[in-house]
A tleap script that builds the chain and sets N, CA, C and O, in Angstrom:
source leaprc.protein.ff14SB
mol = sequence {
  NGLY CYS LYS VAL ILE SER MET SER TYR GLY
  SER TYR GLY ARG GLY ALA THR GLU GLU ALA
  ALA VAL ASN TYR ALA TRP SER LYS GLY VAL
  VAL LEU VAL GLY GLY ALA ALA ASN ASP ASN
  ILE THR ASN GLU PHE TYR PRO GLY ALA PHE
  PRO ASN VAL ILE ALA VAL GLY SER THR GLN
  GLN GLU ASP ARG LYS SER ASP PHE SER ASN
  TRP GLY GLN TRP VAL ASP VAL ALA ALA PRO
  GLY SER ASN ILE MET SER THR TYR PHE GLY
  CSER
}
set mol.1.N position { 0.715 -1.316 -0.049 }
set mol.1.CA position { 0.043 -0.200 -0.042 }
set mol.1.C position { 0.897 1.379 -0.134 }
set mol.1.O position { 0.329 2.471 -0.128 }
set mol.2.N position { 2.079 1.198 -0.201 }
set mol.2.CA position { 2.852 2.526 -0.150 }
set mol.2.C position { 2.796 3.283 -1.456 }
set mol.2.O position { 2.658 2.664 -2.512 }
set mol.3.N position { 2.872 4.257 -1.432 }
set mol.3.CA position { 2.432 5.395 -2.478 }
set mol.3.C position { 3.800 6.014 -3.010 }
set mol.3.O position { 3.870 6.331 -4.197 }
set mol.4.N position { 4.921 6.200 -2.135 }
set mol.4.CA position { 6.150 6.771 -2.358 }
set mol.4.C position { 7.159 6.085 -2.105 }
set mol.4.O position { 6.984 5.513 -1.029 }
set mol.5.N position { 8.214 5.831 -2.587 }
set mol.5.CA position { 9.291 5.020 -2.119 }
set mol.5.C position { 10.577 5.985 -2.610 }
set mol.5.O position { 10.799 6.330 -3.771 }
set mol.6.N position { 11.338 6.318 -1.459 }
set mol.6.CA position { 12.687 7.179 -1.431 }
set mol.6.C position { 13.825 6.166 -1.398 }
set mol.6.O position { 13.978 5.324 -0.513 }
set mol.7.N position { 14.622 6.345 -2.485 }
set mol.7.CA position { 15.788 5.549 -2.607 }
set mol.7.C position { 16.999 6.414 -2.435 }
set mol.7.O position { 17.434 7.048 -3.396 }
set mol.8.N position { 17.466 6.458 -1.457 }
set mol.8.CA position { 18.793 7.382 -1.191 }
set mol.8.C position { 19.945 6.342 -0.903 }
set mol.8.O position { 20.579 6.303 0.152 }
set mol.9.N position { 20.120 5.543 -1.934 }
set mol.9.CA position { 21.192 4.575 -1.870 }
set mol.9.C position { 21.443 4.457 -3.538 }
set mol.9.O position { 20.841 5.163 -4.345 }
set mol.10.N position { 22.565 3.309 -3.948 }
set mol.10.CA position { 22.640 3.202 -5.426 }
set mol.10.C position { 24.212 2.794 -5.591 }
set mol.10.O position { 25.066 2.573 -4.732 }
set mol.11.N position { 24.278 2.775 -7.085 }
set mol.11.CA position { 25.705 2.553 -7.733 }
set mol.11.C position { 25.504 2.997 -8.943 }
set mol.11.O position { 24.397 3.335 -9.361 }
set mol.12.N position { 26.701 3.035 -9.684 }
set mol.12.CA position { 26.860 3.439 -11.172 }
set mol.12.C position { 26.487 2.219 -11.762 }
set mol.12.O position { 26.437 2.451 -12.970 }
set mol.13.N position { 26.195 1.028 -11.552 }
set mol.13.CA position { 25.846 -0.162 -12.308 }
set mol.13.C position { 24.498 -0.337 -12.174 }
set mol.13.O position { 23.867 -0.118 -11.140 }
set mol.14.N position { 23.973 -0.798 -13.389 }
set mol.14.CA position { 22.539 -0.929 -13.697 }
set mol.14.C position { 22.040 -2.417 -13.447 }
set mol.14.O position { 22.418 -3.354 -14.150 }
set mol.15.N position { 21.256 -2.535 -12.502 }
set mol.15.CA position { 21.052 -3.961 -12.341 }
set mol.15.C position { 19.602 -4.534 -12.709 }
set mol.15.O position { 18.649 -4.033 -12.112 }
set mol.16.N position { 19.372 -5.504 -13.608 }
set mol.16.CA position { 18.148 -6.054 -14.140 }
set mol.16.C position { 17.040 -6.191 -12.950 }
set mol.16.O position { 15.910 -5.701 -12.959 }
set mol.17.N position { 17.617 -6.945 -11.967 }
set mol.17.CA position { 16.562 -7.425 -10.835 }
set mol.17.C position { 16.031 -6.102 -10.208 }
set mol.17.O position { 14.826 -5.891 -10.072 }
set mol.18.N position { 17.065 -5.169 -9.809 }
set mol.18.CA position { 16.462 -3.630 -9.185 }
set mol.18.C position { 15.621 -3.097 -10.468 }
set mol.18.O position { 14.504 -2.657 -10.193 }
set mol.19.N position { 15.937 -3.081 -11.580 }
set mol.19.CA position { 15.015 -2.384 -12.457 }
set mol.19.C position { 13.635 -2.920 -12.534 }
set mol.19.O position { 12.698 -2.133 -12.667 }
set mol.20.N position { 13.401 -4.450 -12.447 }
set mol.20.CA position { 12.229 -4.920 -12.730 }
set mol.20.C position { 11.404 -4.609 -11.545 }
set mol.20.O position { 10.192 -4.403 -11.592 }
set mol.21.N position { 12.329 -4.581 -10.189 }
set mol.21.CA position { 11.344 -4.196 -8.898 }
set mol.21.C position { 10.968 -2.850 -8.963 }
set mol.21.O position { 10.088 -2.517 -8.169 }
set mol.22.N position { 11.514 -1.813 -9.873 }
set mol.22.CA position { 11.269 -0.367 -9.489 }
set mol.22.C position { 9.979 -0.389 -10.664 }
set mol.22.O position { 8.893 0.126 -10.397 }
set mol.23.N position { 10.272 -1.094 -12.067 }
set mol.23.CA position { 8.913 -1.224 -12.706 }
set mol.23.C position { 7.848 -1.621 -12.301 }
set mol.23.O position { 6.788 -1.054 -12.564 }
set mol.24.N position { 7.968 -2.845 -11.470 }
set mol.24.CA position { 6.742 -3.220 -10.733 }
set mol.24.C position { 6.127 -2.328 -10.013 }
set mol.24.O position { 4.978 -1.955 -10.248 }
set mol.25.N position { 6.961 -1.839 -8.913 }
set mol.25.CA position { 6.292 -0.645 -8.165 }
set mol.25.C position { 5.792 0.333 -8.982 }
set mol.25.O position { 4.684 0.758 -8.654 }
set mol.26.N position { 6.376 0.876 -10.098 }
set mol.26.CA position { 5.796 2.012 -10.862 }
set mol.26.C position { 4.295 1.530 -11.523 }
set mol.26.O position { 3.235 2.155 -11.548 }
set mol.27.N position { 4.613 0.226 -12.028 }
set mol.27.CA position { 3.081 -0.178 -12.465 }
set mol.27.C position { 2.036 -0.411 -11.672 }
set mol.27.O position { 0.920 -0.703 -12.099 }
set mol.28.N position { 2.422 -0.262 -10.135 }
set mol.28.CA position { 1.051 -0.295 -9.378 }
set mol.28.C position { 1.057 1.029 -8.824 }
set mol.28.O position { 0.728 1.148 -7.644 }
set mol.29.N position { 1.438 2.230 -9.614 }
set mol.29.CA position { 1.158 3.494 -9.223 }
set mol.29.C position { 2.062 4.189 -7.982 }
set mol.29.O position { 1.695 5.165 -7.327 }
set mol.30.N position { 3.235 3.510 -7.824 }
set mol.30.CA position { 4.025 4.161 -6.807 }
set mol.30.C position { 4.870 5.234 -7.442 }
set mol.30.O position { 5.308 5.040 -8.576 }
set mol.31.N position { 5.134 6.363 -6.791 }
set mol.31.CA position { 6.033 7.286 -6.984 }
set mol.31.C position { 7.510 6.890 -6.539 }
set mol.31.O position { 7.710 6.757 -5.332 }
set mol.32.N position { 8.606 6.685 -7.476 }
set mol.32.CA position { 9.685 6.259 -7.067 }
set mol.32.C position { 10.696 7.443 -7.176 }
set mol.32.O position { 10.606 8.140 -8.187 }
set mol.33.N position { 11.768 7.786 -6.131 }
set mol.33.CA position { 12.548 8.977 -5.845 }
set mol.33.C position { 13.902 8.451 -5.798 }
set mol.33.O position { 13.958 7.549 -4.963 }
set mol.34.N position { 14.993 8.662 -6.363 }
set mol.34.CA position { 16.226 8.317 -6.323 }
set mol.34.C position { 17.282 9.441 -6.236 }
set mol.34.O position { 17.178 10.394 -7.009 }
set mol.35.N position { 18.259 9.389 -5.371 }
set mol.35.CA position { 19.215 10.288 -5.305 }
set mol.35.C position { 20.140 10.455 -6.499 }
set mol.35.O position { 20.396 9.322 -6.908 }
set mol.36.N position { 20.867 11.544 -7.372 }
set mol.36.CA position { 21.548 11.794 -8.212 }
set mol.36.C position { 22.811 11.158 -7.791 }
set mol.36.O position { 23.550 10.829 -8.719 }
set mol.37.N position { 23.264 10.887 -6.460 }
set mol.37.CA position { 24.753 11.018 -5.891 }
set mol.37.C position { 25.680 12.191 -6.003 }
set mol.37.O position { 25.363 13.207 -6.620 }
set mol.38.N position { 26.769 12.043 -5.429 }
set mol.38.CA position { 27.474 13.198 -4.922 }
set mol.38.C position { 28.835 13.455 -5.242 }
set mol.38.O position { 29.565 14.131 -4.517 }
set mol.39.N position { 29.308 12.766 -6.649 }
set mol.39.CA position { 30.409 12.714 -6.964 }
set mol.39.C position { 30.653 13.787 -8.043 }
set mol.39.O position { 31.721 13.703 -8.650 }
set mol.40.N position { 29.685 14.925 -8.409 }
set mol.40.CA position { 30.185 16.006 -9.579 }
set mol.40.C position { 30.548 15.366 -10.625 }
set mol.40.O position { 31.651 15.586 -11.124 }
set mol.41.N position { 29.720 14.491 -11.126 }
set mol.41.CA position { 29.983 13.807 -12.439 }
set mol.41.C position { 28.724 13.668 -13.276 }
set mol.41.O position { 27.667 14.051 -12.774 }
set mol.42.N position { 28.729 13.135 -14.559 }
set mol.42.CA position { 27.561 13.276 -15.145 }
set mol.42.C position { 27.230 11.666 -15.509 }
set mol.42.O position { 26.426 11.381 -16.397 }
set mol.43.N position { 27.911 10.692 -14.755 }
set mol.43.CA position { 27.652 9.233 -15.149 }
set mol.43.C position { 26.267 8.930 -14.224 }
set mol.43.O position { 26.135 9.375 -13.084 }
set mol.44.N position { 25.300 8.132 -14.882 }
set mol.44.CA position { 24.271 7.680 -14.396 }
set mol.44.C position { 24.193 6.866 -13.287 }
set mol.44.O position { 24.595 5.704 -13.344 }
set mol.45.N position { 23.611 7.453 -12.044 }
set mol.45.CA position { 23.431 6.567 -10.855 }
set mol.45.C position { 22.021 6.114 -10.548 }
set mol.45.O position { 21.049 6.851 -10.383 }
set mol.46.N position { 22.056 4.663 -10.492 }
set mol.46.CA position { 20.907 3.860 -10.234 }
set mol.46.C position { 20.733 3.716 -8.823 }
set mol.46.O position { 21.671 3.633 -8.030 }
set mol.47.N position { 19.405 3.686 -8.491 }
set mol.47.CA position { 18.135 3.672 -9.105 }
set mol.47.C position { 17.774 4.734 -9.732 }
set mol.47.O position { 16.854 4.546 -10.528 }
set mol.48.N position { 18.282 6.079 -9.637 }
set mol.48.CA position { 17.739 7.144 -9.932 }
set mol.48.C position { 17.746 7.185 -11.316 }
set mol.48.O position { 16.816 7.827 -11.804 }
set mol.49.N position { 18.664 6.594 -12.219 }
set mol.49.CA position { 18.586 6.850 -13.770 }
set mol.49.C position { 17.669 6.010 -14.208 }
set mol.49.O position { 17.452 6.129 -15.414 }
set mol.50.N position { 16.949 5.068 -13.570 }
set mol.50.CA position { 15.983 4.218 -14.471 }
set mol.50.C position { 14.883 5.074 -14.644 }
set mol.50.O position { 14.366 5.779 -13.777 }
set mol.51.N position { 14.482 4.937 -16.117 }
set mol.51.CA position { 13.231 5.669 -16.538 }
set mol.51.C position { 12.021 5.918 -15.582 }
set mol.51.O position { 11.261 6.872 -15.748 }
set mol.52.N position { 11.897 5.102 -14.676 }
set mol.52.CA position { 10.381 4.982 -13.907 }
set mol.52.C position { 10.800 5.698 -12.396 }
set mol.52.O position { 10.107 5.571 -11.386 }
set mol.53.N position { 12.041 6.448 -12.460 }
set mol.53.CA position { 12.392 6.855 -11.236 }
set mol.53.C position { 12.766 8.350 -11.349 }
set mol.53.O position { 13.430 8.841 -12.262 }
set mol.54.N position { 12.200 9.053 -10.199 }
set mol.54.CA position { 12.634 10.669 -10.408 }
set mol.54.C position { 13.956 10.911 -9.878 }
set mol.54.O position { 14.043 10.614 -8.687 }
set mol.55.N position { 14.949 11.335 -10.374 }
set mol.55.CA position { 16.357 11.568 -9.947 }
set mol.55.C position { 16.191 13.070 -9.552 }
set mol.55.O position { 15.623 13.957 -10.189 }
set mol.56.N position { 16.796 13.135 -8.402 }
set mol.56.CA position { 16.930 14.279 -7.781 }
set mol.56.C position { 18.469 14.664 -7.334 }
set mol.56.O position { 19.097 13.998 -6.512 }
set mol.57.N position { 19.005 15.883 -8.020 }
set mol.57.CA position { 20.184 16.410 -7.567 }
set mol.57.C position { 19.934 17.632 -6.606 }
set mol.57.O position { 18.811 18.025 -6.289 }
set mol.58.N position { 21.128 18.187 -6.178 }
set mol.58.CA position { 21.131 19.085 -5.041 }
set mol.58.C position { 21.636 20.574 -5.686 }
set mol.58.O position { 22.439 20.839 -6.580 }
set mol.59.N position { 20.819 21.388 -4.843 }
set mol.59.CA position { 21.184 22.915 -5.053 }
set mol.59.C position { 21.698 23.547 -4.148 }
set mol.59.O position { 21.719 22.826 -3.150 }
set mol.60.N position { 22.228 24.733 -3.906 }
set mol.60.CA position { 22.878 25.198 -2.918 }
set mol.60.C position { 21.923 26.718 -2.615 }
set mol.60.O position { 20.891 26.890 -3.264 }
set mol.61.N position { 22.232 27.424 -1.915 }
set mol.61.CA position { 21.469 28.528 -1.110 }
set mol.61.C position { 21.137 29.584 -2.521 }
set mol.61.O position { 20.001 30.056 -2.579 }
set mol.62.N position { 22.049 29.907 -3.538 }
set mol.62.CA position { 21.805 30.726 -4.772 }
set mol.62.C position { 21.236 30.013 -5.867 }
set mol.62.O position { 21.415 30.365 -7.033 }
set mol.63.N position { 20.488 28.921 -5.501 }
set mol.63.CA position { 20.120 28.104 -6.341 }
set mol.63.C position { 20.666 27.561 -7.691 }
set mol.63.O position { 20.059 27.467 -8.758 }
set mol.64.N position { 21.881 27.244 -7.418 }
set mol.64.CA position { 22.758 26.746 -8.415 }
set mol.64.C position { 23.215 25.220 -8.018 }
set mol.64.O position { 22.988 24.777 -6.893 }
set mol.65.N position { 23.781 24.565 -8.886 }
set mol.65.CA position { 24.051 23.265 -8.417 }
set mol.65.C position { 24.959 23.106 -7.399 }
set mol.65.O position { 25.961 23.820 -7.391 }
set mol.66.N position { 24.789 22.342 -6.596 }
set mol.66.CA position { 25.847 22.015 -5.653 }
set mol.66.C position { 27.136 21.676 -5.942 }
set mol.66.O position { 27.154 20.971 -6.951 }
set mol.67.N position { 28.228 21.876 -5.488 }
set mol.67.CA position { 29.574 21.481 -6.174 }
set mol.67.C position { 29.637 20.033 -6.129 }
set mol.67.O position { 30.228 19.424 -7.021 }
set mol.68.N position { 29.113 19.469 -5.226 }
set mol.68.CA position { 29.212 17.851 -5.382 }
set mol.68.C position { 28.178 17.242 -6.196 }
set mol.68.O position { 28.576 16.266 -6.832 }
set mol.69.N position { 27.139 17.507 -6.327 }
set mol.69.CA position { 26.106 17.084 -6.773 }
set mol.69.C position { 26.282 16.660 -8.455 }
set mol.69.O position { 26.597 17.445 -9.350 }
set mol.70.N position { 25.955 15.046 -8.617 }
set mol.70.CA position { 25.865 14.601 -10.176 }
set mol.70.C position { 24.840 15.369 -10.946 }
set mol.70.O position { 23.892 15.965 -10.434 }
set mol.71.N position { 25.064 15.315 -11.991 }
set mol.71.CA position { 24.257 16.097 -12.970 }
set mol.71.C position { 24.197 15.430 -14.485 }
set mol.71.O position { 25.082 14.642 -14.821 }
set mol.72.N position { 23.252 15.733 -15.271 }
set mol.72.CA position { 23.004 15.340 -16.654 }
set mol.72.C position { 21.704 15.507 -17.043 }
set mol.72.O position { 20.940 16.090 -16.274 }
set mol.73.N position { 21.252 15.037 -18.265 }
set mol.73.CA position { 20.199 14.855 -18.757 }
set mol.73.C position { 19.371 13.927 -17.936 }
set mol.73.O position { 18.188 14.201 -17.738 }
set mol.74.N position { 19.802 13.065 -17.543 }
set mol.74.CA position { 19.039 11.885 -16.583 }
set mol.74.C position { 18.502 12.560 -15.269 }
set mol.74.O position { 17.520 12.002 -14.778 }
set mol.75.N position { 18.915 13.504 -14.716 }
set mol.75.CA position { 18.546 13.814 -13.517 }
set mol.75.C position { 17.280 14.876 -13.826 }
set mol.75.O position { 17.416 15.804 -14.624 }
set mol.76.N position { 16.064 14.630 -13.114 }
set mol.76.CA position { 14.950 15.093 -13.408 }
set mol.76.C position { 14.611 16.434 -12.696 }
set mol.76.O position { 13.696 17.159 -13.086 }
set mol.77.N position { 15.315 16.688 -11.746 }
set mol.77.CA position { 14.739 17.675 -10.657 }
set mol.77.C position { 16.005 17.684 -9.503 }
set mol.77.O position { 16.643 16.762 -8.997 }
set mol.78.N position { 16.061 19.206 -9.326 }
set mol.78.CA position { 17.079 19.480 -8.262 }
set mol.78.C position { 16.492 19.907 -7.138 }
set mol.78.O position { 15.346 20.320 -7.313 }
set mol.79.N position { 16.980 19.953 -5.819 }
set mol.79.CA position { 16.391 20.549 -4.487 }
set mol.79.C position { 17.224 21.043 -3.581 }
set mol.79.O position { 18.361 20.656 -3.846 }
set mol.80.N position { 17.193 21.792 -2.528 }
set mol.80.CA position { 18.029 22.295 -1.623 }
set mol.80.C position { 18.970 21.008 -1.387 }
set mol.80.O position { 18.426 19.906 -1.441 }
set mol.81.N position { 20.282 21.082 -1.141 }
set mol.81.CA position { 20.796 20.093 -0.582 }
set mol.81.C position { 22.062 20.716 0.066 }
set mol.81.O position { 22.734 19.929 0.733 }
set mol.82.N position { 22.422 21.776 -0.003 }
set mol.82.CA position { 23.821 22.225 0.832 }
set mol.82.C position { 23.633 23.008 1.967 }
set mol.82.O position { 22.997 24.062 1.973 }
set mol.83.N position { 24.093 22.582 2.772 }
set mol.83.CA position { 24.048 23.518 4.121 }
set mol.83.C position { 22.717 23.456 4.777 }
set mol.83.O position { 22.264 24.343 5.500 }
set mol.84.N position { 22.129 22.351 4.476 }
set mol.84.CA position { 20.837 22.094 5.307 }
set mol.84.C position { 21.067 21.683 6.719 }
set mol.84.O position { 21.793 20.724 6.980 }
set mol.85.N position { 20.325 22.551 7.858 }
set mol.85.CA position { 20.648 22.631 9.111 }
set mol.85.C position { 20.650 21.176 9.617 }
set mol.85.O position { 21.437 20.897 10.521 }
set mol.86.N position { 19.732 20.095 9.047 }
set mol.86.CA position { 19.555 18.658 9.663 }
set mol.86.C position { 20.723 17.869 9.272 }
set mol.86.O position { 20.974 16.851 9.916 }
set mol.87.N position { 21.577 18.268 8.150 }
set mol.87.CA position { 22.508 17.607 7.692 }
set mol.87.C position { 24.060 18.195 7.756 }
set mol.87.O position { 25.028 17.521 7.401 }
set mol.88.N position { 24.154 19.561 8.264 }
set mol.88.CA position { 25.200 20.165 8.057 }
set mol.88.C position { 26.205 19.969 9.577 }
set mol.88.O position { 25.731 20.166 10.696 }
set mol.89.N position { 27.185 19.683 9.405 }
set mol.89.CA position { 27.927 19.568 10.589 }
set mol.89.C position { 29.181 20.671 10.368 }
set mol.89.O position { 30.090 20.330 9.610 }
set mol.90.N position { 29.231 21.738 10.896 }
set mol.90.CA position { 30.294 22.679 10.752 }
set mol.90.C position { 30.387 23.482 12.005 }
set mol.90.O position { 29.540 23.344 12.888 }
set mol.91.N position { 31.517 24.429 12.133 }
set mol.91.CA position { 31.837 24.988 13.052 }
set mol.91.C position { 31.593 26.708 12.744 }
set mol.91.O position { 31.873 27.536 13.611 }
savepdb mol mol.pdb
quit
C-alpha cells in the first residue's frame, strides 16, 4: 500500500533485478525517487537513472548546482541540499 518510495542509495551499475522491482512498483502507481549521487560527474547513478524513477540532484543557497551533486540529462529535478541544518556539521 505504499505510495512513494525514496531510494537514497545506489551505484553506477545498472541491475536488471532492481530495474524489474522499480518497474513493478511503478506499474502499481508508486512514485519512486532516487538521489543523483554526490561525485560531481554526469555518470548515470541507479536507481535514480531508471526511466520510472525521479532522479534528484542538489542545489545550494543561490539556486545553483551544489559543487558535489551529480548532473546530466538523466537528472529530473534538483532541490536544496547544501548547508541544510539537519545535515550540516560545521563550526
